[in-house]
PDB file of N, CA, C and O in Angstrom, chain B, residues numbered from 101:
ATOM      1  N   UNK B 101      12.062  16.723   9.171  1.00  0.00           N
ATOM      2  CA  UNK B 101      11.320  16.196  10.112  1.00  0.00           C
ATOM      3  C   UNK B 101      11.398  14.750  10.155  1.00  0.00           C
ATOM      4  O   UNK B 101      11.666  14.142   9.119  1.00  0.00           O
ATOM      5  N   UNK B 102      11.219  14.210  11.105  1.00  0.00           N
ATOM      6  CA  UNK B 102      11.294  12.663  11.297  1.00  0.00           C
ATOM      7  C   UNK B 102       9.846  12.009  11.405  1.00  0.00           C
ATOM      8  O   UNK B 102       9.404  11.495  12.433  1.00  0.00           O
ATOM      9  N   UNK B 103       9.129  12.109  10.110  1.00  0.00           N
ATOM     10  CA  UNK B 103       7.722  11.951  10.101  1.00  0.00           C
ATOM     11  C   UNK B 103       7.345  10.522   9.724  1.00  0.00           C
ATOM     12  O   UNK B 103       7.883   9.968   8.765  1.00  0.00           O
ATOM     13  N   UNK B 104       6.360   9.884  10.528  1.00  0.00           N
ATOM     14  CA  UNK B 104       5.837   8.423  10.228  1.00  0.00           C
ATOM     15  C   UNK B 104       4.350   8.819   9.990  1.00  0.00           C
ATOM     16  O   UNK B 104       3.748   9.846  10.301  1.00  0.00           O
ATOM     17  N   UNK B 105       3.971   7.776   9.391  1.00  0.00           N
ATOM     18  CA  UNK B 105       2.234   7.438   9.391  1.00  0.00           C
ATOM     19  C   UNK B 105       1.856   6.534  10.277  1.00  0.00           C
ATOM     20  O   UNK B 105       2.569   5.541  10.422  1.00  0.00           O
ATOM     21  N   UNK B 106       0.577   6.697  11.107  1.00  0.00           N
ATOM     22  CA  UNK B 106       0.111   5.615  11.868  1.00  0.00           C
ATOM     23  C   UNK B 106      -1.317   5.453  11.880  1.00  0.00           C
ATOM     24  O   UNK B 106      -1.977   6.425  11.513  1.00  0.00           O
ATOM     25  N   UNK B 107      -1.924   4.401  12.236  1.00  0.00           N
ATOM     26  CA  UNK B 107      -3.420   4.301  12.079  1.00  0.00           C
ATOM     27  C   UNK B 107      -3.763   4.287  13.456  1.00  0.00           C
ATOM     28  O   UNK B 107      -3.045   3.495  14.066  1.00  0.00           O
ATOM     29  N   UNK B 108      -4.517   4.815  14.107  1.00  0.00           N
ATOM     30  CA  UNK B 108      -4.876   5.233  15.550  1.00  0.00           C
ATOM     31  C   UNK B 108      -6.237   4.694  15.778  1.00  0.00           C
ATOM     32  O   UNK B 108      -7.036   4.770  14.845  1.00  0.00           O
ATOM     33  N   UNK B 109      -6.648   4.091  17.040  1.00  0.00           N
ATOM     34  CA  UNK B 109      -7.929   3.960  17.386  1.00  0.00           C
ATOM     35  C   UNK B 109      -8.505   5.424  18.069  1.00  0.00           C
ATOM     36  O   UNK B 109      -9.710   5.605  18.242  1.00  0.00           O
ATOM     37  N   UNK B 110      -7.582   6.328  18.389  1.00  0.00           N
ATOM     38  CA  UNK B 110      -8.323   7.614  18.600  1.00  0.00           C
ATOM     39  C   UNK B 110      -8.563   8.589  17.429  1.00  0.00           C
ATOM     40  O   UNK B 110      -7.875   8.754  16.422  1.00  0.00           O
ATOM     41  N   UNK B 111      -9.633   9.155  17.783  1.00  0.00           N
ATOM     42  CA  UNK B 111     -10.136  10.057  16.710  1.00  0.00           C
ATOM     43  C   UNK B 111      -9.245  11.495  16.672  1.00  0.00           C
ATOM     44  O   UNK B 111      -9.371  12.213  15.679  1.00  0.00           O
ATOM     45  N   UNK B 112      -8.588  11.791  17.472  1.00  0.00           N
ATOM     46  CA  UNK B 112      -7.746  12.966  17.578  1.00  0.00           C
ATOM     47  C   UNK B 112      -5.876  12.309  17.166  1.00  0.00           C
ATOM     48  O   UNK B 112      -4.955  13.021  16.766  1.00  0.00           O
ATOM     49  N   UNK B 113      -5.828  11.083  17.387  1.00  0.00           N
ATOM     50  CA  UNK B 113      -4.563  10.725  16.800  1.00  0.00           C
ATOM     51  C   UNK B 113      -3.430  10.842  17.667  1.00  0.00           C
ATOM     52  O   UNK B 113      -2.285  10.635  17.264  1.00  0.00           O
ATOM     53  N   UNK B 114      -3.778  11.247  19.139  1.00  0.00           N
ATOM     54  CA  UNK B 114      -2.760  11.568  20.044  1.00  0.00           C
ATOM     55  C   UNK B 114      -1.827  10.208  20.701  1.00  0.00           C
ATOM     56  O   UNK B 114      -0.686  10.285  21.155  1.00  0.00           O
ATOM     57  N   UNK B 115      -2.546   9.174  20.614  1.00  0.00           N
ATOM     58  CA  UNK B 115      -1.767   8.174  21.366  1.00  0.00           C
ATOM     59  C   UNK B 115      -1.060   7.266  20.486  1.00  0.00           C
ATOM     60  O   UNK B 115      -1.440   6.101  20.361  1.00  0.00           O
ATOM     61  N   UNK B 116       0.027   7.765  19.816  1.00  0.00           N
ATOM     62  CA  UNK B 116       0.875   6.901  18.868  1.00  0.00           C
ATOM     63  C   UNK B 116       1.628   5.580  19.534  1.00  0.00           C
ATOM     64  O   UNK B 116       1.893   4.578  18.870  1.00  0.00           O
ATOM     65  N   UNK B 117       1.836   5.679  20.494  1.00  0.00           N
ATOM     66  CA  UNK B 117       2.195   4.692  21.039  1.00  0.00           C
ATOM     67  C   UNK B 117       1.644   3.112  21.114  1.00  0.00           C
ATOM     68  O   UNK B 117       2.211   2.024  21.213  1.00  0.00           O
ATOM     69  N   UNK B 118       0.142   3.574  21.007  1.00  0.00           N
ATOM     70  CA  UNK B 118      -0.733   2.550  20.954  1.00  0.00           C
ATOM     71  C   UNK B 118      -1.467   2.328  19.507  1.00  0.00           C
ATOM     72  O   UNK B 118      -2.538   1.753  19.309  1.00  0.00           O
ATOM     73  N   UNK B 119      -0.659   2.898  18.618  1.00  0.00           N
ATOM     74  CA  UNK B 119      -1.147   2.999  17.095  1.00  0.00           C
ATOM     75  C   UNK B 119      -0.321   2.011  16.231  1.00  0.00           C
ATOM     76  O   UNK B 119       0.794   1.604  16.559  1.00  0.00           O
ATOM     77  N   UNK B 120      -0.935   1.685  15.169  1.00  0.00           N
ATOM     78  CA  UNK B 120      -0.154   0.924  14.107  1.00  0.00           C
ATOM     79  C   UNK B 120       0.838   1.896  13.342  1.00  0.00           C
ATOM     80  O   UNK B 120       0.422   2.935  12.829  1.00  0.00           O
ATOM     81  N   UNK B 121       2.198   1.504  13.285  1.00  0.00           N
ATOM     82  CA  UNK B 121       3.161   2.349  12.426  1.00  0.00           C
ATOM     83  C   UNK B 121       3.177   1.652  11.160  1.00  0.00           C
ATOM     84  O   UNK B 121       3.326   0.435  11.042  1.00  0.00           O
ATOM     85  N   UNK B 122       3.004   2.547  10.146  1.00  0.00           N
ATOM     86  CA  UNK B 122       2.937   1.951   8.754  1.00  0.00           C
ATOM     87  C   UNK B 122       4.373   2.311   7.943  1.00  0.00           C
ATOM     88  O   UNK B 122       4.729   1.833   6.866  1.00  0.00           O
ATOM     89  N   UNK B 123       5.072   3.266   8.749  1.00  0.00           N
ATOM     90  CA  UNK B 123       6.482   3.673   8.285  1.00  0.00           C
ATOM     91  C   UNK B 123       6.606   5.212   7.943  1.00  0.00           C
ATOM     92  O   UNK B 123       5.819   6.116   8.222  1.00  0.00           O
ATOM     93  N   UNK B 124       7.591   5.254   7.384  1.00  0.00           N
ATOM     94  CA  UNK B 124       8.005   6.797   7.127  1.00  0.00           C
ATOM     95  C   UNK B 124       7.186   7.470   6.241  1.00  0.00           C
ATOM     96  O   UNK B 124       6.851   6.797   5.267  1.00  0.00           O
ATOM     97  N   UNK B 125       6.710   8.752   6.298  1.00  0.00           N
ATOM     98  CA  UNK B 125       5.947   9.308   5.120  1.00  0.00           C
ATOM     99  C   UNK B 125       6.632   9.569   3.978  1.00  0.00           C
ATOM    100  O   UNK B 125       7.727  10.130   3.942  1.00  0.00           O
ATOM    101  N   UNK B 126       5.884   9.092   2.845  1.00  0.00           N
ATOM    102  CA  UNK B 126       6.554   8.778   1.609  1.00  0.00           C
ATOM    103  C   UNK B 126       6.744  10.151   0.871  1.00  0.00           C
ATOM    104  O   UNK B 126       7.740  10.324   0.169  1.00  0.00           O
ATOM    105  N   UNK B 127       6.002  10.914   0.993  1.00  0.00           N
ATOM    106  CA  UNK B 127       5.864  12.241   0.344  1.00  0.00           C
ATOM    107  C   UNK B 127       4.932  13.334   1.257  1.00  0.00           C
ATOM    108  O   UNK B 127       4.432  13.055   2.347  1.00  0.00           O
ATOM    109  N   UNK B 128       4.814  14.635   0.563  1.00  0.00           N
ATOM    110  CA  UNK B 128       4.199  15.424   1.239  1.00  0.00           C
ATOM    111  C   UNK B 128       3.073  16.198   0.367  1.00  0.00           C
ATOM    112  O   UNK B 128       2.387  17.124   0.798  1.00  0.00           O
ATOM    113  N   UNK B 129       2.998  15.565  -1.139  1.00  0.00           N
ATOM    114  CA  UNK B 129       2.063  15.693  -1.915  1.00  0.00           C
ATOM    115  C   UNK B 129       1.877  14.702  -2.866  1.00  0.00           C
ATOM    116  O   UNK B 129       2.767  13.885  -3.102  1.00  0.00           O
ATOM    117  N   UNK B 130       0.691  14.691  -3.496  1.00  0.00           N
ATOM    118  CA  UNK B 130       0.432  13.495  -4.578  1.00  0.00           C
ATOM    119  C   UNK B 130      -0.109  12.366  -3.879  1.00  0.00           C
ATOM    120  O   UNK B 130      -0.256  12.471  -2.661  1.00  0.00           O
ATOM    121  N   UNK B 131      -0.436  11.277  -4.475  1.00  0.00           N
ATOM    122  CA  UNK B 131      -0.954  10.107  -4.029  1.00  0.00           C
ATOM    123  C   UNK B 131       0.128   8.822  -3.689  1.00  0.00           C
ATOM    124  O   UNK B 131       1.034   8.573  -4.485  1.00  0.00           O
ATOM    125  N   UNK B 132      -0.013   8.203  -2.705  1.00  0.00           N
ATOM    126  CA  UNK B 132       0.760   7.272  -2.236  1.00  0.00           C
ATOM    127  C   UNK B 132       0.189   6.273  -1.395  1.00  0.00           C
ATOM    128  O   UNK B 132      -0.815   6.604  -0.764  1.00  0.00           O
ATOM    129  N   UNK B 133       0.696   4.941  -1.242  1.00  0.00           N
ATOM    130  CA  UNK B 133       0.081   3.817  -0.639  1.00  0.00           C
ATOM    131  C   UNK B 133       1.018   3.227   0.446  1.00  0.00           C
ATOM    132  O   UNK B 133       2.241   3.258   0.305  1.00  0.00           O
ATOM    133  N   UNK B 134       0.411   2.688   1.536  1.00  0.00           N
ATOM    134  CA  UNK B 134       1.102   1.921   2.423  1.00  0.00           C
ATOM    135  C   UNK B 134       0.397   0.334   2.498  1.00  0.00           C
ATOM    136  O   UNK B 134      -0.807   0.080   2.466  1.00  0.00           O
ATOM    137  N   UNK B 135       1.436  -0.550   2.598  1.00  0.00           N
ATOM    138  CA  UNK B 135       0.708  -1.825   2.702  1.00  0.00           C
ATOM    139  C   UNK B 135       0.439  -2.297   4.257  1.00  0.00           C
ATOM    140  O   UNK B 135       1.322  -2.244   5.114  1.00  0.00           O
ATOM    141  N   UNK B 136      -0.735  -2.708   4.476  1.00  0.00           N
ATOM    142  CA  UNK B 136      -1.070  -3.128   5.918  1.00  0.00           C
ATOM    143  C   UNK B 136      -0.736  -4.581   6.061  1.00  0.00           C
ATOM    144  O   UNK B 136      -0.860  -5.381   5.134  1.00  0.00           O
ATOM    145  N   UNK B 137      -0.312  -4.886   7.246  1.00  0.00           N
ATOM    146  CA  UNK B 137       0.120  -6.191   7.493  1.00  0.00           C
ATOM    147  C   UNK B 137      -1.165  -7.030   7.414  1.00  0.00           C
ATOM    148  O   UNK B 137      -2.300  -6.555   7.433  1.00  0.00           O
ATOM    149  N   UNK B 138      -0.849  -8.364   7.320  1.00  0.00           N
ATOM    150  CA  UNK B 138      -1.982  -9.273   7.009  1.00  0.00           C
ATOM    151  C   UNK B 138      -2.786  -9.279   8.468  1.00  0.00           C
ATOM    152  O   UNK B 138      -2.206  -9.001   9.518  1.00  0.00           O
ATOM    153  N   UNK B 139      -4.118  -9.612   8.402  1.00  0.00           N
ATOM    154  CA  UNK B 139      -4.886  -9.656   9.537  1.00  0.00           C
ATOM    155  C   UNK B 139      -5.407  -8.424  10.470  1.00  0.00           C
ATOM    156  O   UNK B 139      -6.154  -8.486  11.447  1.00  0.00           O
ATOM    157  N   UNK B 140      -4.851  -7.399   9.933  1.00  0.00           N
ATOM    158  CA  UNK B 140      -5.259  -6.184  10.627  1.00  0.00           C
ATOM    159  C   UNK B 140      -6.812  -5.860  10.483  1.00  0.00           C
ATOM    160  O   UNK B 140      -7.435  -5.854   9.421  1.00  0.00           O
ATOM    161  N   UNK B 141      -7.288  -5.610  11.669  1.00  0.00           N
ATOM    162  CA  UNK B 141      -9.011  -5.301  11.764  1.00  0.00           C
ATOM    163  C   UNK B 141      -9.079  -3.790  11.833  1.00  0.00           C
ATOM    164  O   UNK B 141      -8.771  -3.114  12.815  1.00  0.00           O
ATOM    165  N   UNK B 142      -9.502  -3.367  10.724  1.00  0.00           N
ATOM    166  CA  UNK B 142      -9.564  -1.645  10.641  1.00  0.00           C
ATOM    167  C   UNK B 142     -10.858  -1.251  11.184  1.00  0.00           C
ATOM    168  O   UNK B 142     -11.149  -0.056  11.122  1.00  0.00           O
ATOM    169  N   UNK B 143     -11.762  -2.160  11.760  1.00  0.00           N
ATOM    170  CA  UNK B 143     -12.998  -1.806  12.323  1.00  0.00           C
ATOM    171  C   UNK B 143     -12.831  -0.730  13.421  1.00  0.00           C
ATOM    172  O   UNK B 143     -13.720   0.111  13.556  1.00  0.00           O
ATOM    173  N   UNK B 144     -11.802  -0.716  14.162  1.00  0.00           N
ATOM    174  CA  UNK B 144     -11.405   0.137  15.261  1.00  0.00           C
ATOM    175  C   UNK B 144     -10.703   1.297  15.012  1.00  0.00           C
ATOM    176  O   UNK B 144     -10.729   2.165  15.885  1.00  0.00           O
ATOM    177  N   UNK B 145      -9.946   1.530  13.781  1.00  0.00           N
ATOM    178  CA  UNK B 145      -9.253   2.631  13.487  1.00  0.00           C
ATOM    179  C   UNK B 145     -10.161   3.764  13.214  1.00  0.00           C
ATOM    180  O   UNK B 145     -11.213   3.664  12.583  1.00  0.00           O
ATOM    181  N   UNK B 146      -9.652   4.926  13.767  1.00  0.00           N
ATOM    182  CA  UNK B 146     -10.565   6.086  13.951  1.00  0.00           C
ATOM    183  C   UNK B 146      -9.908   7.393  13.129  1.00  0.00           C
ATOM    184  O   UNK B 146     -10.478   8.411  12.737  1.00  0.00           O
ATOM    185  N   UNK B 147      -8.441   6.976  13.007  1.00  0.00           N
ATOM    186  CA  UNK B 147      -7.792   8.399  12.405  1.00  0.00           C
ATOM    187  C   UNK B 147      -6.336   7.852  11.674  1.00  0.00           C
ATOM    188  O   UNK B 147      -5.784   6.829  12.079  1.00  0.00           O
ATOM    189  N   UNK B 148      -5.907   8.500  10.782  1.00  0.00           N
ATOM    190  CA  UNK B 148      -4.626   8.402  10.064  1.00  0.00           C
ATOM    191  C   UNK B 148      -3.958   9.588  10.550  1.00  0.00           C
ATOM    192  O   UNK B 148      -4.441  10.717  10.476  1.00  0.00           O
ATOM    193  N   UNK B 149      -2.678   9.262  11.119  1.00  0.00           N
ATOM    194  CA  UNK B 149      -1.637  10.352  11.815  1.00  0.00           C
ATOM    195  C   UNK B 149      -0.434  10.413  11.114  1.00  0.00           C
ATOM    196  O   UNK B 149       0.087   9.414  10.618  1.00  0.00           O
ATOM    197  N   UNK B 150       0.123  11.754  11.034  1.00  0.00           N
ATOM    198  CA  UNK B 150       1.421  11.952  10.869  1.00  0.00           C
ATOM    199  C   UNK B 150       2.193  12.502  11.990  1.00  0.00           C
ATOM    200  O   UNK B 150       2.023  13.651  12.400  1.00  0.00           O
ATOM    201  N   UNK B 151       2.951  11.764  12.432  1.00  0.00           N
ATOM    202  CA  UNK B 151       3.704  12.131  13.733  1.00  0.00           C
ATOM    203  C   UNK B 151       5.380  12.197  13.638  1.00  0.00           C
ATOM    204  O   UNK B 151       6.065  11.273  13.199  1.00  0.00           O
ATOM    205  N   UNK B 152       5.806  13.240  14.046  1.00  0.00           N
ATOM    206  CA  UNK B 152       7.286  13.421  14.168  1.00  0.00           C
ATOM    207  C   UNK B 152       7.764  12.829  15.341  1.00  0.00           C
ATOM    208  O   UNK B 152       7.508  13.326  16.438  1.00  0.00           O
ATOM    209  N   UNK B 153       8.641  11.502  15.176  1.00  0.00           N
ATOM    210  CA  UNK B 153       9.155  10.728  16.326  1.00  0.00           C
ATOM    211  C   UNK B 153      10.262  11.587  17.092  1.00  0.00           C
ATOM    212  O   UNK B 153      10.390  11.607  18.317  1.00  0.00           O
ATOM    213  N   UNK B 154      11.071  12.321  16.141  1.00  0.00           N
ATOM    214  CA  UNK B 154      12.093  12.985  16.803  1.00  0.00           C
ATOM    215  C   UNK B 154      11.789  13.822  18.077  1.00  0.00           C
ATOM    216  O   UNK B 154      12.289  13.693  19.194  1.00  0.00           O
ATOM    217  N   UNK B 155      10.826  14.733  17.639  1.00  0.00           N
ATOM    218  CA  UNK B 155      10.114  15.599  18.448  1.00  0.00           C
ATOM    219  C   UNK B 155       8.941  15.220  19.237  1.00  0.00           C
ATOM    220  O   UNK B 155       8.458  16.034  20.024  1.00  0.00           O
ATOM    221  N   UNK B 156       8.470  14.114  19.099  1.00  0.00           N
ATOM    222  CA  UNK B 156       7.193  13.754  19.529  1.00  0.00           C
ATOM    223  C   UNK B 156       6.161  14.722  19.700  1.00  0.00           C
ATOM    224  O   UNK B 156       5.627  15.117  20.736  1.00  0.00           O
ATOM    225  N   UNK B 157       5.904  15.147  18.090  1.00  0.00           N
ATOM    226  CA  UNK B 157       4.807  16.079  17.822  1.00  0.00           C
ATOM    227  C   UNK B 157       3.900  15.523  16.954  1.00  0.00           C
ATOM    228  O   UNK B 157       4.257  14.734  16.079  1.00  0.00           O
ATOM    229  N   UNK B 158       2.649  15.894  17.132  1.00  0.00           N
ATOM    230  CA  UNK B 158       1.632  15.590  15.859  1.00  0.00           C
ATOM    231  C   UNK B 158       1.571  16.681  14.929  1.00  0.00           C
ATOM    232  O   UNK B 158       1.374  17.862  15.217  1.00  0.00           O
ATOM    233  N   UNK B 159       1.769  16.152  13.701  1.00  0.00           N
ATOM    234  CA  UNK B 159       1.944  17.035  12.487  1.00  0.00           C
ATOM    235  C   UNK B 159       0.614  17.316  12.011  1.00  0.00           C
ATOM    236  O   UNK B 159       0.217  18.457  11.775  1.00  0.00           O
ATOM    237  N   UNK B 160      -0.074  16.263  11.870  1.00  0.00           N
ATOM    238  CA  UNK B 160      -1.431  16.053  11.160  1.00  0.00           C
ATOM    239  C   UNK B 160      -2.114  14.717  11.427  1.00  0.00           C
ATOM    240  O   UNK B 160      -1.470  13.677  11.570  1.00  0.00           O
ATOM    241  N   UNK B 161      -3.616  14.794  11.498  1.00  0.00           N
ATOM    242  CA  UNK B 161      -4.291  13.695  11.661  1.00  0.00           C
ATOM    243  C   UNK B 161      -5.552  13.715  10.694  1.00  0.00           C
ATOM    244  O   UNK B 161      -5.983  14.792  10.282  1.00  0.00           O
ATOM    245  N   UNK B 162      -6.018  12.748  10.409  1.00  0.00           N
ATOM    246  CA  UNK B 162      -7.487  12.952   9.665  1.00  0.00           C
ATOM    247  C   UNK B 162      -8.374  11.824  10.277  1.00  0.00           C
ATOM    248  O   UNK B 162      -7.873  10.713  10.454  1.00  0.00           O
ATOM    249  N   UNK B 163      -9.656  12.068  10.603  1.00  0.00           N
ATOM    250  CA  UNK B 163     -10.559  11.238  11.182  1.00  0.00           C
ATOM    251  C   UNK B 163     -11.245  10.228   9.791  1.00  0.00           C
ATOM    252  O   UNK B 163     -11.674  10.657   8.720  1.00  0.00           O
ATOM    253  N   UNK B 164     -11.181   9.139  10.147  1.00  0.00           N
ATOM    254  CA  UNK B 164     -11.782   8.128   9.429  1.00  0.00           C
ATOM    255  C   UNK B 164     -12.944   7.595   9.641  1.00  0.00           C
ATOM    256  O   UNK B 164     -13.057   7.143  10.781  1.00  0.00           O
ATOM    257  N   UNK B 165     -14.140   7.440   8.758  1.00  0.00           N
ATOM    258  CA  UNK B 165     -15.428   7.069   8.906  1.00  0.00           C
ATOM    259  C   UNK B 165     -15.619   5.779   8.247  1.00  0.00           C
ATOM    260  O   UNK B 165     -16.726   5.241   8.253  1.00  0.00           O
TER     261      UNK B 165
END
């Protein structure tokens, strides 16, 4: 799959076109990190999203508190 990680202002993560693309999914298990661009305000971020670009399908999302 063509999986990418996004930070979304939506709790359900469905609007990736308005989300911050952090890049390709690095792994499917274990711990890994993504660098955030400088100056990003995380106050409005409500979910982390794994999205398949090729098929425009939501694979997973996690609400952030």
